[in-house]
N, C-alpha and C positions, 0 to 999 in steps of 0.2 A: 737658617735652614738646617745648617750642619747639626746644631744642637737639637733641633727637633727630630731629625733622622736618628740621631744618637739616642734620644729618649724613647723612640719607638722600637729601636733595636734592642735596647735593655728591657723594655716592657715585654717584648716577644720572648726574650731569653727567660725572664722571670715567669711568664705565662707557661712556657714549656716545663719549667721546674716545678711549678704549682700543680701540674696535672698528675705528678707521680702518685699522690694518694688517691685521687679519684679513680684513676686507671686501675690501681691495685685492687680497688673495691669493685668497680663496675664490670671489669672484664670477666670477673669471676662469678657473678651472680647467676648467669645462665647455667652454671656447672652445679648448682645446688643439688638438684635431683640425682645427677650422676655420681657426685661425691658421695651422697647419702647412700646410694645403691652399692657403691664399691665397698664401703666400710660398714654396711648393714646397720645404719642408724636412721632415725627419722629426720625428715628435711628440716624441721625446726631446730634440731641440735646442730645443724651446719652453721646456723646463725652465730654459734660461739667462735667460729673461725673468723667471722667479721668482728665480733667483739674483741677478740685477742688482738686483732690488728689495731682497733681504736685504742686499746689499753696500752699497747706498746707505743703508739704515737703520743698518747697523752703523757705517759711517764717520761718518755724521752725528751719532751719539750723542756722540762725543768733543767735537764743537763745541758742541752744544746745552747740555751739562752746565754749563760755565762761564757760558754766556750766561744761563741760567735762574737761576744764583745771583747774577750781577752786576745784571741788569736786571729781576728779578722773573720770575714765570712766564708772564704773558700776552703781552707783546710779542714775545719770541722764538718763542712757539707760533704767534702770528698770522702771523709772517714764514714760518715753516716750511709752515704749511697753505696759504699763498698760493702758495708754490713748488709745492706738491703739485697744487694746482688748475691751474696753468699747465702742469705736466708731464702731467696727465691729458689735457688738450686735445692736447698733443703725441702722446701714445699713440693717441688716436682718429684722428689725421691721419697716422700712420706710413705710409711708402710702402715700407719694407723691414723685414726682421727686425732689422737692425743698428740702424735708428732706433728700433724698438720697444724693444729692449734698452736703448739709450741713454736714452730717455724713462722707462722703468721705473726706471732707476738714479736719475734726478732725482726721480721720484715717491717713491721710497724715502727719498731724501735729505730731502725736505720733510716726508714723513709721520712720520719717526722722532721729530720733536719732540713728537708727540702721545703717544707711548709713554714717553718720558723724562719729560715734564711730568706725566702722570697718575700715574706711579710716585712722583716727587718729592712731589707733592701729597697723596699718601696720608700721608707723614710730616709734611706741613704741617698737616693738618686733624685727624689722629687720634692719640690717645696710643699709647705703645708696646705696651700689652697688647692693643689692639684691632687692631694692624696686620695680623697673620697673617690674622685673620678678615675684615678689610676686603679684603685682597688676594684671599682666596678668593671673596668676593662680587664683587670686580671681575673675577675670572677667569670668574665666571658669564657676564658680558657677552661676554667673549672666546670662551668655549666655546659659547655660544649662536649665534655668528655662522656657524659651519659647518652649523648647522640651516637657517638662512635664506639664506645668501649663495649657495651653489651652486644652489639652486632659484630664487632671484631671477635670478641669472646665466644659468641655463639657459633661463629664459623669456625673457630679453632677447636672448640669442644667437639662440634659435630665431625670435624675432619680428622683430629688427632687425639681427642680426649682431653680431660680437664688438666692433666699434668703438663700439657704443652702450653697452657695459659701462663704458667709461671716460667717456663722457658722464654716465652715472648716478652714477659715483663723484665726478665733478666736482661735480654738483649736491648729492649727499649731504654731501661734506666742506664745501662752501660753506655749507650750512645749519648744520652742526656748528659751524663757525668763528663763525657769527653768534650762535648759542646760548651758546657758551662765553664769548665777548667780553661779551655783554649781561648774563648771569646768573650766572657763576662768579666768586666773590670772589677777589681776589688773595691768594694764601696765603703769600707771601714778599716782604718789602720788598726793593727794590733794594740791594745791597751793593757799594758802589764800591770796597770793599777787595779784592773778588775780581779778581785780574789776568787779563787776556785775552792776556798775552804767552806765547809758546811755553814758555819755560823754566819759569816758575812753574806753568803748567798741567800740564807733564809731571811736576813735582815733586809736585804735588798728587795726580795719578793714581798715582804711584809709592808715595806714603804710603798711599793707600787700598788698593791692591792688595796691600801687605805686611801689612795687618792679618790676623791669623790667622783670624778669623770670615769676613771678606770672601774671602780667598784660598781657603779651603776651601769655603765654601757657594756662592760665585759660580761657581766652576769645576765642582764637583760638580753643582750645579744646572743648569748650562748643558749639560753632557754629557747628564744625564738628560733634559732638556727638548729636546735636539736631535733626539730620536726624532720629535717633532712635525714638524720641518722635512723629515726624511726621508720621513715619511708624506705631508705635503702635496705635496711634489715628485714623489714616487713613485706615489701613489695613482691618478692618471689612467693611468699606464703599466700598473700592476698590474690594474686593473679594466676600463679601456676597451680597452687593447691586448692584454693577456695573457688576460683572461676574456671579452673581446669584449662587454662591456655597453654599452647605450645611455647617452647623456648623462643621461637621466632616471633610469635605474636606478642610475648612478653617484652622482647627487645624493642618491638615497634612502640608499644605503649610507653616504655621507660624513655624512649627518645622523645615522644610527643610531650610527656610531662616535663622533660628537661627543657623543652622550648619555652616553658613558663620562666624558668630560671634565667635563660638567655635573654629573652625579651625584657624582663623586668630589670636585669642589671644594666642593660643599655638604656632603658627608659630613665633609670636613675641618674645616668650621666646628664640627660636633658633636664630632669627636674631640679638638679643641683645648681643650675643656672638662675633659678628663681627662688628656691628654698634652701634652708640650712639643713645639714645633716641631722640635727637634733629634731628639727620639725618633721622631716621625712620618716625618720625612725618612729617617732610617736604615732604619726598618722597611719602609717602602713601596719604597725603593730596592732592598732585598734581594729584594722581591717582583718588582719590575720586571725584575731581572736573571734570575730564574728564569722568568718569562713568556717573555722574549725568547730565552733559551737554548732553551726548548722550541719556541718558534716557528721558530728557524733550523734545529734538528735535524729537526723534522718536515717543513719545506719542503725540506731537503736530501734527505731519504728519499722525498719524493713522496707523503707521507701526507695532505696537506691540499688539500682543493678550496676552492671559493669561501666556503662556510659557515665552515669552520675559520679561513680567513684572516681573515674579518671578525671572528670572535670574538677571535682573537689581537691584531688591531689595537685592538679595543675594549678588551681588558684592558690592553694597553700604554699607551693613551691615558688610561685611568682612573688608572693609577699617576701619570701626569704632573700630573693634576688635584690631587694631593696633594704631590708633591715640589716643584712650581714655587712656589707661594705660600709654603711654609715655608722653602725655601732663600733666597728673595728677602727675606723678612722678617728672617732671621738675618744675611744679608749686609749689609743696609741699617741694621741696629740701631745700630751704633757711631757713626754719623755725623749731625751736627746742622747746623753751619754750611755744610758742603759737601755737602748732601743731593743737590742737582742733579748734582754731579760724580759722586758715588757711584752714583746712579741711571743715569748716562750710561755710566760704565764697566761696570756690571753689564749694561746693554743691549748695549754693544759686544761684551763677551765672549759673551753668549748669541747675538746675531745673527751675530757673525763665524763662530762655529762652525756656526750654521744655514746661513750663506751657503756655507761650504766643503762642508758635507754636501749641500745642495741642488745645488751645482755638480757634486759627484761623481755625484748621481743622473742628471744630464743626459748623462753619458758612459756610463751603463748601457744596454746594448742591451735593447729591449723583447722579450726572448726567455725571460724567466723571472723569478720573484720572488725567488730566493735572494740576489742582490746587495743589493736593497733591504732585505730581512729581516735580512740579515747586518749592515747598518749599524745597525739598531736594537739588536742584541745587542752589537756592539762598543762603541757609545757608552754603553750602560747599565753595562757592565763598567768602562769608564774612569771613569764617575762614581763607581762603588764604589771604585775604586783611589784616586781623589783623596780621598774621604772617609775612607778607611782611613789614609792617609798624614797627613792634617791634623787628624784627630779630637781627639787629645790637647791640641794647642795651641789649637785653637778652643774646646773645652770650658773650658780654663783661662782663656781670655780672657773667656768668658761669666760664669764664676764671679767673676772679678775685678771685672767691671763690675757685677755684681749686689751685690757687697760694698760698692763705692763708692756705689752708689745708696741703700743702706740706712745 
């Protein structure tokens, strides 16, 4: 019983840590129009501040992975969150959109340590058979943030202006850092054998990415999950610019769509009792492709109003609540000593694609929903193509690993 309580305690701490990124994005979304007005730029240009955050997160992953393996999880994590806190202050004090973009990049660079560390520590603290379920539970924390963050952000923006959002983030992450440092046990002893030189690090990443399970499920999962980045960057354009909703109405819709992520991630826990992660990923990815194709065809034909648009976003993000934890679990499974590096590379691939996609959304004129919806369909089909090409080799690797374990 004590072990079970300890596991839930660790899961809750990792869950709190994992929401640093989502809150940094979602609390800020309702401020789009106010920031654009203050700096005298179009609202779609503000999507670059989202892209800058994703780019910082993606690039920082590659540095944090080896640091987390060499020095243990907590010291690099504390350094990253300290940078995040300083960058948040810089965001609040920004005097131009260019400065805000730069500070958001640094904020992402510091905050990405939270995502890498939380993913690596799932492997530190939980056995292989539990990891997909734990990742689904962890995803619950991530999925709940869109329910809370836009509403909280909207209230802060309405009451004190958009700069206060970054002050709030500064205070929240400072509290999380204190909580993690004092209460979370160290899950990985420092390993001085892990090199921090460029050549060995590159060789390590090369070895990881060539593993059939990692190559197939990291890239297929990243293309599938990139629909979330397109939605996050494009949702303010779709609902506030194109459908002319207020920030309050937008926050409500954002919360409704987030329920799809929450419900699906918990449904995944139940489904894993009967089906393997590989089976669930393949089946739900096929469903995601069908949903997004229907979405793009109907949008192109002009069939869908705001209600249908919300429904299709809901269905798409529901699929992601199942594809993401299963793909991550399979991709990470083969790695033990270099868990931090594997988690970092997985995050880099995922966030690198997300940064590219959210940057693309920033160049979409707010005159229609088709380009944003089209991105959802294309990335889903690319995920299916990657899975199709790598399926045989990945399954052979899974079978071989299972034989060795027995």
